[in-house]
C-alpha positions as CSV (number, residue, x, y, z in Angstrom):
1,M,-32.8,64.9,-31.5
2,N,-34.3,67.8,-30.5
3,L,-38.1,67.1,-31.1
4,E,-39.3,70.4,-30.2
5,L,-37.2,72.2,-32.9
6,L,-38.2,69.9,-35.4
7,E,-42.0,70.8,-34.6
8,S,-43.2,72.8,-37.8
9,F,-45.2,75.7,-37.2
10,G,-47.8,75.1,-40.4
11,Q,-48.8,71.6,-41.7
12,N,-47.4,68.3,-39.9
13,Y,-47.2,66.2,-43.2
14,P,-45.1,65.5,-45.8
15,E,-44.9,67.5,-49.2
16,E,-42.5,65.5,-51.6
17,F,-40.5,62.7,-52.5
18,D,-37.0,63.0,-50.0
19,G,-35.2,59.8,-51.9
20,S,-35.4,56.0,-52.0
21,L,-34.2,53.0,-49.9
22,D,-32.9,50.2,-52.3
23,C,-32.3,46.7,-50.5
24,V,-31.2,45.2,-53.1
25,S,-33.9,42.3,-53.3
26,L,-37.6,43.6,-53.7
27,A,-39.3,45.1,-50.7
28,I,-42.7,43.8,-49.8
29,T,-43.5,44.9,-46.4
30,C,-42.1,47.8,-43.9
31,A,-42.5,48.7,-40.5
32,F,-40.9,51.3,-37.9
33,N,-39.8,50.7,-34.2
34,K,-41.4,53.0,-31.5
35,R,-39.1,55.6,-32.0
36,G,-38.9,55.7,-35.9
37,T,-35.0,55.4,-35.5
38,L,-35.1,51.7,-37.2
39,L,-37.2,50.7,-40.6
40,A,-37.8,46.8,-40.9
41,V,-38.2,46.0,-44.5
42,G,-39.3,42.3,-45.7
43,C,-37.9,41.0,-48.9
44,N,-39.3,38.9,-51.4
45,D,-36.3,36.6,-51.2
46,G,-36.9,36.2,-47.4
47,R,-34.2,38.4,-45.8
48,I,-35.2,41.1,-43.3
49,V,-33.3,44.6,-43.9
50,I,-33.6,46.9,-40.8
51,W,-32.5,50.4,-41.7
52,D,-30.7,53.4,-39.6
53,F,-33.7,55.8,-40.9
54,L,-31.3,59.0,-39.3
55,T,-28.3,57.8,-41.5
56,R,-30.2,56.2,-44.1
57,G,-27.9,53.3,-43.8
58,I,-28.2,49.4,-43.4
59,A,-27.5,48.7,-40.0
60,K,-28.7,44.6,-40.2
61,V,-29.6,41.8,-42.6
62,I,-31.4,38.9,-41.2
63,T,-31.7,35.9,-43.2
64,A,-34.9,35.0,-42.1
65,H,-36.9,32.9,-44.4
66,M,-36.9,31.4,-47.6
67,H,-40.0,32.5,-49.1
68,P,-41.3,36.4,-48.9
69,V,-42.0,37.9,-45.9
70,C,-45.4,39.0,-45.5
71,S,-45.7,41.0,-42.0
72,L,-43.3,42.5,-39.7
73,S,-44.2,43.7,-36.1
74,W,-42.0,45.6,-33.5
75,S,-42.1,44.5,-30.0
76,R,-42.4,47.6,-27.7
77,G,-39.3,48.0,-26.9
78,G,-37.7,47.2,-30.1
79,H,-35.5,44.4,-29.1
80,R,-37.5,41.8,-30.9
81,L,-39.1,41.9,-34.5
82,L,-41.9,39.3,-35.4
83,S,-41.9,38.0,-39.0
84,A,-44.7,36.2,-41.0
85,C,-43.9,34.7,-44.1
86,T,-45.9,33.0,-47.1
87,D,-44.6,29.5,-46.3
88,N,-47.0,29.8,-43.1
89,N,-44.8,30.5,-40.8
90,C,-44.2,32.7,-38.0
91,C,-40.7,34.0,-36.4
92,I,-39.3,36.3,-33.2
93,W,-36.1,37.4,-33.8
94,D,-33.6,39.0,-31.3
95,V,-33.2,42.3,-33.1
96,L,-29.3,42.6,-31.5
97,S,-28.2,39.6,-32.7
98,G,-30.5,38.3,-35.7
99,E,-31.1,34.7,-33.9
100,C,-34.5,33.3,-34.3
101,E,-36.2,32.9,-30.7
102,N,-39.1,31.2,-31.9
103,R,-41.2,29.4,-34.8
104,F,-44.2,29.0,-35.1
105,R,-45.7,26.9,-38.3
106,F,-49.4,27.4,-39.2
107,P,-51.4,24.9,-41.5
108,T,-52.8,27.7,-43.6
109,P,-51.0,31.1,-45.2
110,I,-50.5,34.0,-42.5
111,L,-52.0,37.4,-43.9
112,K,-51.1,39.5,-40.8
113,A,-49.1,39.1,-37.1
114,Q,-48.9,41.6,-34.9
115,F,-47.0,42.2,-31.4
116,H,-49.4,42.7,-28.5
117,P,-48.7,46.6,-27.8
118,R,-47.5,46.1,-24.1
119,N,-46.4,42.2,-23.7
120,D,-43.7,41.0,-26.2
121,K,-44.7,37.6,-25.2
122,M,-48.0,37.3,-27.3
123,F,-48.9,37.9,-30.9
124,L,-52.1,38.0,-33.2
125,V,-52.1,36.4,-36.2
126,C,-54.9,36.1,-38.7
127,P,-54.7,33.4,-40.7
128,L,-56.5,33.0,-44.5
129,R,-60.0,31.5,-44.3
130,H,-59.7,31.2,-40.4
131,A,-60.7,33.2,-37.5
132,A,-58.0,35.3,-35.5
133,V,-55.6,33.3,-33.7
134,L,-54.1,34.6,-30.1
135,V,-50.7,33.0,-29.4
136,D,-48.1,33.2,-26.9
137,V,-44.3,33.0,-27.0
138,E,-44.9,29.1,-25.0
139,G,-46.7,27.5,-28.3
140,K,-50.2,28.2,-26.4
141,H,-52.8,29.8,-28.9
142,S,-56.8,31.0,-28.4
143,I,-59.0,31.2,-31.3
144,V,-60.9,34.4,-31.4
145,P,-64.6,33.8,-31.5
146,L,-66.7,34.7,-34.9
147,D,-69.8,36.4,-35.3
148,D,-70.5,34.1,-38.1
149,E,-69.3,30.7,-38.5
150,A,-69.8,30.6,-41.8
151,D,-67.7,33.7,-42.7
152,L,-64.0,33.2,-43.0
153,A,-62.7,36.3,-44.2
154,I,-61.5,38.0,-41.0
155,V,-59.1,40.9,-40.0
156,A,-58.2,41.7,-36.6
157,S,-55.8,43.9,-34.8
158,F,-55.1,45.1,-31.1
159,D,-56.1,48.5,-30.1
160,R,-53.8,51.0,-28.7
161,R,-52.9,49.5,-25.2
162,G,-53.8,45.8,-26.6
163,Q,-56.5,45.5,-23.7
164,C,-59.1,44.4,-26.7
165,V,-59.2,42.6,-29.6
166,Y,-60.9,44.3,-32.8
167,T,-62.1,41.9,-35.8
168,G,-64.2,42.5,-38.9
169,N,-65.8,40.0,-41.4
170,S,-66.8,40.2,-44.8
171,K,-70.3,41.3,-43.8
172,G,-68.8,44.9,-42.2
173,K,-69.7,43.4,-38.7
174,I,-67.0,45.0,-36.1
175,S,-66.7,42.9,-32.9
176,V,-64.7,43.8,-29.7
177,F,-63.2,41.3,-27.5
178,S,-61.3,42.0,-24.4
179,C,-58.1,40.3,-24.1
180,P,-56.5,37.8,-23.4
181,D,-60.0,36.4,-22.1
182,L,-61.8,36.7,-25.3
183,E,-65.0,38.0,-23.9
184,L,-67.2,40.2,-26.0
185,K,-67.7,43.9,-25.0
186,A,-69.3,45.8,-28.4
187,S,-70.2,45.4,-31.9
188,F,-71.7,47.2,-34.2
189,R,-71.7,47.7,-38.3
190,V,-69.9,50.1,-40.3
191,A,-72.7,50.2,-42.8
192,A,-76.6,49.2,-43.7
193,S,-75.4,46.9,-46.5
194,A,-72.9,44.2,-45.9
195,T,-69.4,45.6,-47.0
196,A,-66.3,43.3,-46.2
197,V,-63.7,45.0,-43.8
198,K,-60.6,44.9,-45.3
199,S,-58.2,46.4,-42.4
200,I,-58.5,48.1,-38.6
201,E,-55.9,50.5,-37.8
202,F,-55.6,52.3,-34.5
203,A,-54.0,56.0,-33.8
204,R,-50.8,55.7,-31.9
205,R,-52.2,58.8,-29.6
206,G,-55.8,59.2,-29.1
207,D,-58.9,56.8,-28.7
208,C,-59.3,56.7,-32.5
209,F,-59.5,53.9,-35.4
210,L,-59.9,53.8,-38.7
211,V,-61.9,50.8,-40.6
212,N,-61.0,50.3,-44.5
213,T,-63.8,48.6,-46.6
214,A,-64.5,47.3,-49.7
215,D,-66.7,50.0,-50.7
216,R,-64.0,52.2,-51.0
217,V,-64.9,54.2,-47.4
218,I,-62.8,55.0,-44.9
219,R,-64.4,55.6,-41.3
220,I,-63.3,56.8,-38.5
221,Y,-64.5,56.1,-34.9
222,N,-63.9,56.8,-31.5
223,T,-63.2,54.1,-28.7
224,S,-65.2,55.4,-26.0
225,D,-68.5,55.5,-28.5
226,I,-67.8,51.8,-29.5
227,F,-68.4,50.5,-25.6
228,A,-70.9,53.1,-24.9
229,S,-73.0,51.9,-27.3
230,G,-72.9,47.9,-26.6
231,K,-73.4,44.9,-28.9
232,D,-75.5,44.9,-31.8
233,A,-75.2,48.8,-31.9
234,E,-75.9,51.3,-34.9
235,I,-73.0,53.8,-34.7
236,D,-72.3,56.7,-37.0
237,P,-68.6,57.2,-37.9
238,K,-67.1,60.6,-37.0
239,H,-66.0,61.1,-40.2
240,K,-65.8,59.2,-43.8
241,L,-63.2,59.5,-46.1
242,Q,-62.9,58.9,-49.9
243,D,-61.9,59.4,-53.3
244,L,-65.0,61.1,-54.6
245,V,-63.5,61.9,-58.2
246,N,-62.0,58.3,-58.9
247,K,-63.4,56.2,-56.5
248,T,-60.2,54.8,-55.2
249,M,-59.8,51.1,-53.7
250,W,-57.5,51.7,-50.9
251,K,-54.5,49.3,-50.3
252,K,-53.6,50.4,-47.0
253,C,-54.1,53.0,-44.5
254,C,-52.5,54.4,-41.4
255,F,-52.7,57.3,-38.6
256,S,-49.9,60.0,-38.6
257,G,-47.7,59.8,-35.2
258,D,-49.8,62.4,-33.4
259,G,-53.0,60.9,-35.0
260,E,-54.2,64.1,-36.4
261,Y,-53.6,62.9,-39.8
262,V,-54.7,59.8,-42.1
263,C,-52.7,58.4,-44.8
264,A,-54.3,55.7,-47.7
265,G,-52.2,54.4,-50.1
266,S,-54.1,53.9,-53.6
267,A,-54.7,49.4,-55.0
268,R,-54.2,51.1,-58.7
269,Q,-51.2,53.4,-58.5
270,H,-48.5,54.8,-56.4
271,A,-50.6,57.7,-54.7
272,L,-50.8,58.4,-51.0
273,Y,-53.8,60.4,-49.9
274,I,-53.6,62.5,-46.9
275,W,-56.5,63.9,-44.8
276,E,-56.6,65.7,-41.4
277,K,-58.9,63.6,-39.3
278,G,-60.1,66.5,-37.2
279,F,-62.2,68.3,-40.0
280,G,-62.0,65.1,-42.6
281,N,-60.5,67.3,-45.5
282,L,-58.0,66.0,-48.0
283,V,-54.9,68.2,-47.6
284,K,-52.5,66.3,-49.8
285,I,-51.4,64.1,-52.8
286,L,-48.7,62.4,-52.9
287,H,-48.1,60.8,-56.7
288,G,-45.3,58.3,-57.5
289,T,-43.8,56.8,-60.4
290,K,-47.0,56.1,-63.3
291,G,-47.4,52.8,-63.5
292,E,-46.3,51.3,-60.3
293,L,-48.6,49.6,-57.5
294,L,-48.1,50.2,-54.1
295,L,-47.6,47.5,-51.6
296,D,-47.4,48.8,-47.9
297,V,-47.6,52.5,-46.3
298,A,-46.2,53.4,-43.0
299,W,-45.9,56.7,-41.3
300,H,-43.0,57.8,-39.0
301,P,-44.3,57.8,-35.1
302,V,-42.8,60.9,-34.3
303,R,-42.0,63.1,-37.6
304,P,-43.9,63.9,-40.6
305,I,-42.2,61.4,-42.7
306,I,-43.7,58.4,-44.5
307,A,-42.3,55.6,-45.9
308,S,-44.1,53.8,-49.1
309,I,-43.7,50.6,-50.9
310,S,-43.6,50.1,-55.1
311,S,-42.0,48.1,-57.4
312,G,-39.7,46.4,-54.7
313,V,-38.3,50.0,-53.7
314,V,-38.9,51.6,-50.3
315,S,-39.7,55.7,-51.2
316,V,-39.5,58.3,-48.7
317,W,-41.8,61.3,-48.4
318,A,-40.9,64.5,-46.1
319,Q,-41.2,67.8,-46.3
320,N,-39.5,70.6,-47.8
321,Q,-36.9,71.9,-45.5
322,V,-36.0,75.2,-46.5
323,E,-33.7,77.4,-44.9
324,N,-34.2,81.1,-43.2
325,W,-31.1,82.4,-41.4
326,S,-33.5,85.6,-40.9
327,A,-35.4,83.6,-38.0
328,F,-32.5,83.6,-35.9
329,A,-32.5,86.9,-34.5
330,P,-34.5,90.5,-35.4
331,D,-31.4,92.0,-36.3
332,F,-29.8,89.4,-38.4
333,K,-29.2,90.5,-42.1
334,E,-28.2,88.4,-45.2
335,L,-25.3,89.6,-46.9
336,D,-24.9,88.8,-50.6
337,E,-21.2,90.0,-50.6
338,N,-18.4,90.5,-47.8
339,V,-18.5,93.9,-46.0
340,E,-16.3,95.5,-44.0
341,Y,-17.0,95.7,-39.9
342,E,-14.9,98.2,-37.5
343,E,-15.3,96.2,-34.5
344,R,-15.6,99.2,-31.4
345,E,-13.0,99.0,-28.7
346,S,-15.1,97.9,-26.0
347,E,-17.6,95.6,-28.2
348,F,-16.4,92.5,-26.5
349,D,-15.7,93.6,-22.6
350,L,-17.0,91.9,-20.1
351,S,-17.3,95.9,-18.6
352,D,-17.1,99.2,-20.8
353,E,-14.5,101.1,-19.4
354,D,-14.5,103.7,-21.8
355,R,-18.3,104.5,-20.4
356,S,-18.1,108.1,-19.0
357,V,-21.7,108.3,-17.1
358,K,-23.2,104.9,-14.9
359,S,-26.6,105.1,-16.1
360,G,-28.4,103.3,-12.7
361,P,-26.9,100.1,-10.8
362,T,-25.3,97.5,-13.0
363,K,-27.0,94.4,-13.2
364,E,-24.5,91.5,-12.0
365,D,-24.8,87.9,-13.4
366,E,-26.5,85.5,-11.0
367,D,-25.9,82.2,-10.6
368,L,-28.1,79.6,-11.6
369,E,-28.2,75.8,-10.8
370,V,-29.1,74.0,-14.0
371,D,-30.0,70.5,-13.3
372,V,-28.0,68.3,-16.1
373,T,-28.5,64.8,-14.5
374,C,-32.5,64.5,-14.8
375,V,-33.7,63.2,-18.1
376,E,-37.2,64.9,-18.6
377,P,-39.3,62.5,-21.0
378,V,-39.9,63.8,-24.3
379,G,-43.3,64.2,-25.1
380,A,-43.4,63.1,-28.2
381,F,-42.4,59.4,-27.7
382,C,-44.7,59.1,-24.0
383,S,-47.9,57.3,-23.8
384,S,-50.9,58.6,-22.2
385,D,-51.1,56.0,-19.5
386,E,-47.5,54.5,-18.9
387,E,-43.8,54.6,-20.6
388,M,-40.9,52.4,-20.2
389,D,-37.8,52.9,-19.1
390,E,-35.3,55.0,-21.3
391,A,-32.5,52.3,-21.1
392,K,-34.9,49.3,-22.1
393,I,-35.5,50.7,-25.7
394,L,-33.6,49.8,-28.2
395,Q,-33.4,52.9,-30.5
396,F,-30.0,52.0,-32.8
397,L,-28.1,49.1,-33.8
398,P,-24.3,48.8,-33.1
399,I,-22.0,48.3,-36.6
400,A,-19.0,46.7,-36.3
401,P,-16.1,48.6,-38.2
402,E,-14.8,47.3,-41.8
403,V,-10.9,46.5,-41.4
404,E,-9.2,46.5,-44.9
405,D,-6.2,44.4,-43.4
406,P,-7.1,42.8,-40.1
407,E,-3.4,41.3,-39.9
408,E,-1.7,44.3,-39.4
409,G,-4.0,45.1,-36.5
410,P,-4.0,43.5,-32.9
411,Q,-5.7,40.2,-32.6
412,L,-9.5,40.0,-31.6
413,P,-10.6,37.2,-29.5
414,P,-12.8,34.7,-31.1
415,P,-16.6,35.5,-30.7
416,P,-18.3,33.2,-28.4
417,P,-20.1,30.5,-29.6
418,P,-23.8,31.1,-30.5
419,E,-26.3,29.9,-27.5
420,A,-29.3,31.5,-29.1
421,A,-29.6,28.8,-31.4
422,A,-29.4,26.1,-28.8
423,T,-32.3,28.1,-27.5
424,K,-34.4,28.0,-30.4
425,R,-38.0,26.3,-30.1
426,S,-40.6,25.7,-32.6
427,Y,-44.3,25.0,-32.4
428,D,-46.7,23.4,-34.6
429,I,-50.1,25.7,-34.3
430,H,-53.4,23.0,-35.1
431,L,-56.2,25.0,-36.2
432,E,-59.0,22.7,-36.7
433,G,-61.2,23.3,-40.5
434,S,-58.4,25.3,-41.9
435,I,-57.5,25.5,-45.5
436,T,-54.2,24.0,-46.1
437,D,-53.7,24.0,-49.9
438,E,-54.5,27.3,-50.9
439,P,-51.4,29.8,-51.6
440,H,-51.0,32.7,-50.4
441,P,-52.5,36.1,-52.0
442,L,-48.8,37.4,-52.8
443,L,-48.2,34.1,-54.9
444,L,-50.9,34.3,-56.6
445,N,-50.3,35.1,-60.5
446,K,-52.7,38.2,-61.6
447,S,-53.1,36.3,-64.7
448,G,-55.6,33.9,-62.8
449,K,-53.6,31.0,-64.2
450,E,-52.7,30.1,-60.6
451,K,-56.0,30.8,-59.1
452,Q,-58.1,27.6,-58.3
453,G,-60.9,26.8,-60.2
454,P,-64.6,26.4,-59.0
455,N,-64.4,22.9,-59.4
456,K,-61.4,22.1,-56.8
457,K,-62.0,20.9,-53.7
458,M,-60.1,22.2,-50.3
459,K,-58.6,20.3,-48.1
460,R,-59.4,20.8,-44.6
461,F,-57.1,19.9,-41.5
462,G,-58.2,18.5,-38.4
């Protein structure tokens, strides 16, 4: 794929609906890999469906959990996939084999699980009503410190390089901790009045991040301003993004692949709002089917494509590709019907023998050396600091051909016995003071029948 030829000279954001991906079961969450060639979709029956996004076909189905998958995260190289389930389990999967490498059992529901951006042996977990937890694949874990011990509504995220962990609480306090020693580096409040932080998202390129809060405002900050201000500072955001007309509450927010646009999904309907980050102006609103509720939004890492989930189906939004054949050459003409063309005698000859007068010296072709062995990195794939070896990144999954009559063909050797099952390791993560009997928010009935009453006591672990 030549990304330079796919670059549009105008806007670099999707404009219209471009089809849907049906996973048979109901989709809940989705995530692109680093290159955007694979899309992982978590379903309500516990399966993880991996789509080949170039062919729009299913490349692999992993029977991962027995309950709905609530969070997905790819490793940097794309060989591992981290999944979180509503049964309080976190699993690391080998994408090629589909086998589970590690399983982590938590005493409380998991709201989010995120791989470290540069280290696939470490990940971040946001449990329900508990401080964020930093876990490594050996089962060791450390608790991210709290700003207020009584405030347990915590959201957390790694920064772009994984050097720091950003946490936000229900009072609008953002704290920045170094990783992995978890020392407080900076802190600030997003607003003068206490407003709960719902999510923190970082741009793939650049040093910007956004904070989605309960006051229906998306605030964009720069990481350099955060560290320059220190602890307990008052920082004004670069931009404030909101729907001034409808006062929309935002379900999920994300940056574009180049970090120039911000996309936010409405919590009340299937609608995607796209702002330009540089000026903070609204450039596009994408409307889905009326009456549907949005569950998740993911922007393609290198293309102006958005994947959104509503009613269990993944919707794809892209640009309208218009064929313009006249752009190939200045003298190119589009014909409505066939025209007879008379070829000149020497039109395709290397040298014109019929030419009577030679005008100046003839230009002879010069031999140019073309390097066909060195592969230059594509700018859209590269990070600002270092980059992985191309051979170590998993971009596509091999698919075995379907044979109708296998008895007629040559006999294939039996597959080797699975060795990954023997190396699967399970760990119990003990969290002191965690709530063990509260169901996951995905499992709660919106009518309130399953919600716990005010007089019901919470059982605490530890």
